[in-house]
Steps between C-alpha positions, in 0.01 A plus 500: 500500500385187693400306182732342248435327167306169488300584809789489746573745782811696580615389846748644747659319792343601831829462699698701238248792527524491880881481489544777234485784756728336760839605362421860414321562833787339697774704332310826503421442867858420588627806315237727651578365852875551440435859398284535809794397719683813377216729604454558872131581460276641770492179703869415470665207332475259790124517533477483118706183480307321777161611351630402158586147617148456646334640185715273276369186681142628507502592127646162403249311708201708373599448130544124554159463663288736288259311264650166598156340523415619151816340357416178673137500391591566133775236510257238634248574221752535221429332168749353256645738238384436145702368209503838322560714808808728469734500798671842541876498564629591842717787364201652319285479818759673712570762239121578466459519877792739540387721211146522643638592844805713423342835597356349818844365594664835431232684706536246788880541499478879499246492787716258698805728462298813580346346810850444634513872588231418759568140594817351344507148349134402573341544156797343329475206734127470419580479124772240560265303726233504225758363257595220736132428563435457121798271474379288795152487351648371172699238699177397671324471163800292376462254789139457407588449135752235592259326735222491240745433215328781303590855406242771549407735215248783456376672189714802412194730469373391843839556662471860383776721633651231719221370720471126459239479781308819425125543456510443126645146533249231428726197540846344455632248251764232566774335301768244583806631683708474182294761308630852441837639585456547873528243781242467783506827690574705192882481494692470172524147366866393462559345164774228478 
């Protein structure tokens, strides 16, 4: 899957892969936390809300910071993408990520709602915090891409099921900021 015709590689944007999980995690977390507000739980709503707020901040911070050094190291050693490399569309990347993680997302949502019978809101807040953390990490990557005037890409087969800084990654590639259909940070490019 990583190789294309004429010796090129299929590449996926690092920031888009990171950002792909932000929206579903945010909304599933918000809905799960909202359902949790309707359930008194064993600890009561008040404790759940305060604990949820703390967990939200901790989850967001943890997701932003995890593997940050790896992203930086790969970005510093990135090589230029080849002439025949194929750049995967943003929509395809997001769709592939969500398909690969749909059952995990459903299970996480169900667990978050179920845990509200013990401690309301907390698990939903953790999911929402993870979503915000992914979005903030994509924004951080976008700042780096703007600063370096280069978009970061990774081979699709190395990114695997949505891990652009996982053990299987051997390096990143770069292109100019006009390449592909996503702006620095992985957001949709607005066409005039």
